[in-house]
N, C-alpha and C positions, 0 to 999 in steps of 0.2 A: 513837294506837292503830293497829296495823298493819291495813291494808285489803287484802284479797285480791280483786282485780277480775278476774273470769273472764267478763265479758260478751263480749269479743272479743280477738283478738290485735292489734287496731288501737289498743288503749289504751296501748301502750308509749310511753315517753319516750326521747329520745336518751341514750345512755350518755356519760360524760365524754369517752371517746375519739372518739366520733362528733361531739360538740359541737366538740371541738378541730379535727377535720377540716373541719367546716362553716365555722368561723371563719377557717380558713387557705385556703379555696378561692379559686382564681383564677377570675374571672367575666368575662362579657361579655354582649352582647345575643344571646340564643339565637334569637329570631325572625330576626335577620340571620345566624344560623349562626356566631356569634362567641364562644360560651361554651365555653372549653376543657374545663371540668369536665363539662359536659353531654356533650360529644363523647367524653370519656374513659369516661363511664358507658355511653353508647350502644355504643361500640366493644367495651367489656368484655362487655356483655350479648349482643351479636351473636356474639362469639367463644365465649362460654360455651355458647351453644345451637347452635353450629355453623351459624349463619345469616349472611346477608350484610349486613343492615341492622337498625337499631333506632331507635325514636323515643320520647323521654321525654315523658310526659304527666302531668297532675295526679292522675289516679285510674285505678283498674282498670276502673271502669265506662266511662270514656272509651276506654281501650285496647280493651276488648271491643267497644264500639259502633263504633269506627273499623274494627276488624278485620272485623266483619260488613258494614259499609258498603262497604269496598273490594273485598269478595269477591262481592257480590250486585248484582242489578238490581231495581228495583221489581217487585213481583208474584212474586218468587222465594220459595222455601220453604227454611228451615234445619232440618235434622234435629238434635235435641238431647234430652237427658234432660228428663223432665217437671218436675223441680225445679231445672233448670239456673239458675245465677245470671244468665246473659244473658237468660233469659226471665222468671224469677220475681222478681228483686230489682233490676232496673235500670229501673224506672219505665215499662215498656212501650217501651223505647228501640228495640228492633228494629222494631216497627211504626211508631213515630213518625219515627225517623231514617232507616230504610232502606226502609220500605214493604214489608216482607216478613212472611210468616207463619211459624209454627213448627210442625213435626211433632214432637209430644212423645212420647217413648218411655219405658217404665218402667226399662229397664236392669237390671243386677244390682247393686243398691245404687248406682244411677246410672251404672254402667259399661256402655256400649253394646257390643253384639256385632255381628259381620259379618252374622249371620242377621237381627237386628233391622233393621239399616240396609238390607239388601237387600230386605226385605219392605215398606219404606216409601219407596222411590224412586218418584216419580210417573211414569206413562207420558207420552209426548209427546202429550197430549190437551189441547185448549184449555180444557176444563172445569177443569183442575187447575193449581195453581201449579207453576212450574218448580223442581224440586229442584236446588239449586245448591251447598249447603255442608253438611258434617258437622261439627258443633261438639262437642268433648269438653271435659270439666272434670276437672282433676286437681290437687289432691284434690277430692272432691265434698263441698261444704260441707253440703248437705242430708242427707247420708248419713254423718255423723260422721267425715268425713275419709277415706272409702274412696279407694283409689288404683288406677290401672292399672299392670299390669306392662308392660315395654317390648314384650314379645311381643304383648300385647293391642293396644297402640297400633299396632304395625307391621301387624297383620292388618287392623284397621279402616281405617287410612289407605291401605294398599295397595289394598284393595278400593275405597275411595272414588275413588282416582285412576283405577282401571281403569274406572270409570263416569263419568269426566270431572267429578268433583265436587271442589270446593275443600275445604280442611280448616283449621279454626281450633281453637286450644287456649286455653281459659281456664285458665291456669296460675297463678292468684293464689297458690296454695300449692304450686306445682310442686316447690320445693326440699324441702318436707316429704315429698312422695311419694318423691323421689330419695333422701332420707335413709333411707328404709325399703327401697327396691329395691336401692340401691347402684349404680345406673346413673349414668354420667357425663352431665352436662347436654347435652354436644354430641351425644349419641345421639338427642336428642329433635327438634331443629329440622328435620332432613331429612324428617320425616314431615308437616310442616305448612306451610301458606302463611303463616299468621300465628300468633304465640304471644304472649299477654298474661301478663306476670309482675308481681307486686305486690311493692314494696319496703317497704310500711308495715304489713305483717302480721307474720308470724313473723320476718322479717329485721330488724324494729325501726326502720326509718327513719320520720321523722315524716310524710312524704307522698311520693306518687309511684309510678307504674307505668311499665313500658316495653312497647311493642309491637315485638316482633322479627319481621322479615318478609323476604321475598325482595327483592332489590335493585330489581327492576322495579316493586315496589309502593310503594317509599319516597316518591316524589314525591306520589303520591295520598294516602298516609297523612299526610304533612306538610300537604297542602292541607286534608284533613278535620280535622286537629287545629286548624288555624286557624279553619275554619268552625264547629267545635264550641266555640270560645272557649278553646282550650287553649294558645294561643301565649303563652309566658312570656318574660320579659326576663332580668335577671341572676339566673337560677335555679340557677346553679352552686352556690350555698350549700346548696340542697336536694339537688341531684344528688350533692354530695360525701357526703351521708349515705347515699345509695344505694350509692356505691362502697365506702364503709366497711362497710356491711352485708354486701355480697357477699364482702368480704375477711375479715370477722371473725365473722359471725353464722350462717353456714351450717352449720358442723360441730356447733354446739351444739343444733340442732333436735331431735336425738334425746332430749335432756334434757326438752324439752317433752312429747314423746311418752310418755316414762316416767312423768312426773307425771300426764298425762291418764289413763293406764291405771290408776294407783293410785286416782284419783278415780272412775273407772268401776267398779272393784272395790268401793269403799266404797259407792257409790250402790246397787249391786246387792244389798247386804246390808240395805238399809233397808226396813222394812215398808210405807212410803208410796211406794215405787218399784215400778211394775208391771213394767218391763223397761228394759234398757240396750242401746242399739245397740252392736255391736262397735266398740271404740276402736282405730282403725288408726293414727292420727297424733295430732294435738293437740286434737281436738274430741270432747267428750263430750255425747251427747244421751240423755236418759232420760225415760221416760213415767211420769207420776205416777198414783197410785191414791188415790182418795177425798180428794184435796186439789187445789185449783186452783193454777195457776202463780202467780197473784197472792198467794195466801196463803203459798205456799212462799217466794217471793222476799222477802216482808215478814219471814218468820220467820228465814230465813238471813241477811238483811240486818242483823238485830239482832245477829248475831255478826260483823259487819263482813266479810261475804262477798257479793260481787255476782255475779249470773248473769243469764241472759236467758230470757224466755218465748219459746219457738220455735214453739209452736202452742197450741191450746186445751188441750192436755194435756201438752206437752213442755217440758223445760228444757234449755238449752244452756250448757255451760261450755267455755271455750277457754283452754288454757295458752299461755304466751308468755314472752318475754325478761324481763319484770318480775315473773314469778311464780316464787318460789324454793321450796326445800324447807320452810322455816318456814311459808310460806303454804299449802303443800300439807298440812302437819300441821294447820294451823288449819282448813282447809276440811273435811278428813276428820273432825275433831273436831266441827265445827259440824253436819255431816250426821248424826252419831251422836246429837246432843243434841236434834234436832228432834222434836216430838211433835204429832200431829194427831188 
């Protein structure tokens, strides 16, 4: 029986073409800098984002944490959205790995403004942590995939630099954002010191993220990757999946967005749904009414549809490479059949 798994866009499996590329990859020892496929992936990512260097890592949490680590000193403070992945979903990594605190801002559906940032830069007073980094997230996972326009990014990052602040972008789903704005990837990098991009979400690779950065940061990034346990050996087999994803799976992201919007519309018609967040990209979040997430998940699971409890009242569904129109129809039909 067909299963529609909407828990996350991390559940995708390699396509036949991706598997073939992986099996044909030329490999070497990456810790020694001798894996040609890893080098190809890193060069491709740096060029795509208009930046100078890139470092391949096992996960997006690692690339985010390394980014924060190389841009801060202990007792610094990072300005970010209150629901930012780097703060909320990375196991307290900023505090543990970098010994920094977070200044949490509400944003507009997670998108920070110049005015918010300006009002939250600490003065040079020994009572306060030193504000050192502004970290943006694009798309914003906690806000149903909301995204920044290029103009918003330019304004915030230009202001940050005018105040001698560093900038980090958690771009785990950056290509989803760019699919909607139409901006070229190389318009992004110039605004940031470090950018994390994930290959194992909407792009469909089985594992891996890349931290793209300024050239002068690369040695420190590689050192921290090693210190965090991210040094890998003949990892070109996995890097080949990332290369394939960037070459074949970016243009199709708008199909995921179309399907997510259809799910959002269907959920909004259901009597057991109180509200649906605006569906901007591939993430649907809706609040339940008079039913718990546990009961909802059990009921829709009986129809072979999987979703995720996202809070005490919310459900999240994420469309992806392995979710097609037949699964969309199945999901919409399952939503309509639920009774509570």
